VOBA-1610 file (N, C-alpha, C; in pm, whole numbers, padded with zeros to 5 digits, always signed):
BEGIN
Met-02233+03597+00768Met-02346+03550+00839Met-02315+03454+00949Leu-02228+03355+00925Leu-02192+03260+01023Leu-02116+03322+01142His-02036+03419+01111His-01970+03492+01219His-02065+03562+01309Lys-02160+03619+01245Lys-02263+03704+01328Lys-02349+03604+01415Leu-02353+03479+01366Leu-02422+03385+01441Leu-02357+03317+01550Gly-02225+03352+01555Gly-02127+03306+01669Gly-02032+03197+01631Ala-02023+03173+01500Ala-01932+03057+01457Ala-01786+03103+01465Asp-01698+03027+01508Asp-01564+03057+01510Asp-01479+02983+01394Ala-01541+02873+01342Ala-01486+02799+01237Ala-01580+02735+01151Val-01548+02696+01025Val-01639+02644+00939Val-01569+02531+00865Gly-01635+02413+00870Gly-01562+02308+00794Gly-01625+02289+00658Met-01552+02229+00574Met-01595+02227+00430Met-01672+02102+00393Ser-01631+01985+00453Ser-01702+01861+00403Ser-01723+01751+00514Thr-01680+01772+00624Thr-01693+01666+00731Thr-01823+01612+00756Val-01927+01695+00765Val-02065+01662+00796Val-02122+01570+00673His-02088+01603+00563His-02149+01514+00448His-02080+01378+00455Glu-01950+01376+00483Glu-01880+01248+00484Glu-01927+01156+00600Val-01952+01217+00716Val-02002+01147+00829Val-02138+01089+00811Ile-02225+01174+00750Ile-02363+01129+00722Ile-02360+00998+00633Val-02269+00999+00532Val-02271+00874+00434Val-02203+00773+00506Ala-02106+00791+00604Ala-02036+00681+00669Ala-02137+00624+00772Arg-02211+00699+00847Arg-02310+00651+00940Arg-02422+00569+00865His-02453+00619+00748His-02556+00551+00667His-02504+00403+00622Ala-02373+00398+00604Ala-02317+00276+00582Ala-02291+00187+00698Gly-02324+00235+00814Gly-02307+00160+00936Gly-02175+00176+01004Met-02088+00263+00959Met-01957+00285+01017Met-01954+00380+01141Arg-01872+00347+01236Arg-01849+00436+01352Arg-01751+00550+01298Cys-01777+00667+01347Cys-01698+00781+01300Cys-01635+00861+01414Phe-01531+00928+01372Phe-01460+01022+01457Phe-01419+01132+01351Ala-01453+01252+01382Ala-01415+01363+01289Ala-01303+01445+01346Leu-01207+01485+01261Leu-01103+01564+01303Leu-01083+01672+01201Ser-01077+01793+01236Ser-01057+01898+01144Ser-00938+01984+01177Leu-00861+02036+01081Leu-00750+02125+01097Leu-00796+02261+01047Ile-00794+02359+01119Ile-00812+02490+01066Ile-00693+02539+01003Ser-00700+02560+00860Ser-00578+02577+00782Ser-00561+02715+00733Asn-00664+02803+00739Asn-00649+02940+00697Asn-00764+03023+00748Gln-00737+03155+00740Gln-00838+03254+00782Gln-00926+03288+00669Ala-01050+03296+00687Ala-01137+03329+00586Ala-01136+03477+00549Val-01163+03509+00437Val-01176+03644+00385Val-01318+03692+00418Met-01324+03799+00509Met-01443+03828+00563Met-01541+03924+00488Asp-01487+03995+00382Asp-01578+04070+00310Asp-01522+04081+00164Tyr-01625+04107+00079Tyr-01601+04106-00074Tyr-01511+04215-00111Asp-01503+04325-00039Asp-01411+04437-00065Asp-01269+04425-00022Ser-01237+04324+00056Ser-01107+04304+00098Ser-01002+04280-00010Gln-00886+04335+00013Gln-00773+04307-00075Gln-00716+04164-00060Lys-00740+04108+00064Lys-00693+03968+00080Lys-00770+03880+00011Lys-00708+03777-00047Lys-00775+03670-00129Lys-00739+03536-00055Ala-00836+03447-00079Ala-00813+03307-00033Ala-00687+03252-00100Asn-00617+03172-00034Asn-00487+03133-00089Asn-00473+02974-00053His-00472+02893-00158His-00461+02741-00138His-00334+02710-00088Glu-00227+02783-00133Glu-00087+02760-00078Glu-00076+02760+00072Glu-00165+02870+00130Glu-00159+02871+00277Glu-00217+02753+00337Val-00323+02691+00287Val-00381+02564+00327Val-00283+02450+00330Leu-00215+02434+00217Leu-00117+02335+00202Leu+00010+02344+00299Glu+00047+02464+00322Glu+00163+02497+00415Glu+00122+02473+00553Thr+00003+02497+00596Thr-00048+02462+00732Thr-00061+02323+00747Gly-00101+02246+00642Gly-00100+02098+00657Gly+00032+02038+00671Arg+00133+02086+00596Arg+00274+02043+00610Arg+00331+02076+00752Gln+00296+02198+00799Gln+00354+02230+00943Gln+00287+02148+01048Arg+00168+02101+01026Arg+00097+02036+01143Arg+00097+01887+01119Ala+00152+01832+01017Ala+00136+01690+00983Ala+00189+01608+01105Gly+00303+01638+01142Gly+00362+01552+01256Gly+00276+01557+01385Gln+00224+01667+01416Gln+00132+01670+01540Gln+00012+01596+01515Leu-00051+01601+01396Leu-00177+01514+01374Leu-00141+01375+01363Glu-00029+01334+01313Glu+00009+01194+01316Glu+00028+01142+01446Lys+00092+01226+01534Lys+00100+01172+01679Lys-00034+01163+01740Leu-00121+01261+01727Leu-00258+01262+01779Leu-00330+01128+01739Val-00347+01113+01610Val-00411+01006+01557Val-00350+00867+01608Thr-00220+00861+01614Thr-00149+00735+01662Thr-00199+00703+01804Ile-00187+00810+01887Ile-00224+00791+02025Ile-00377+00744+02039Met-00465+00810+01960Met-00606+00778+01963Met-00628+00632+01927Val-00566+00589+01820Val-00582+00454+01773Val-00534+00355+01869Glu-00419+00388+01935Glu-00363+00291+02033Glu-00461+00277+02142Arg-00525+00389+02194Arg-00611+00388+02310Arg-00732+00314+02277Leu-00789+00332+02145Leu-00907+00257+02100Leu-00881+00105+02095Glu-00765+00068+02048Glu-00726-00073+02053Glu-00718-00131+02190His-00655-00050+02277His-00637-00091+02409His-00774-00106+02483Asn-00872-00015+02457Asn-01009-00020+02519Asn-01082-00131+02456Asn-01071-00163+02333Asn-01149-00270+02262Asn-01091-00408+02316Asn-00957-00413+02356Asn-00906-00541+02401Asn-00954-00556+02541Asp-00968-00461+02618Asp-01003-00476+02761Asp-01150-00525+02778Ser-01221-00484+02673Ser-01382-00521+02690Ser-01412-00664+02651Ser-01316-00738+02593Ser-01347-00874+02552Ser-01351-00981+02665
//
């Protein structure tokens, strides 16, 4: 259904977490890693595989760490400039 509506990716929990964080007054930034391809029909021989999710996380960990580090440094720099 989501594919037919034009979705390219589906997150699992980010929206719920952000709603709770905003309710608690927190500023939020969401980042998602697409870690596996969905099984598109019930008759498919392909099955969802948690190991694929873990492996993708291991492969991309360094890139995500670099991205988050740069973002935090820029946020800190911007916050220091505005005082």
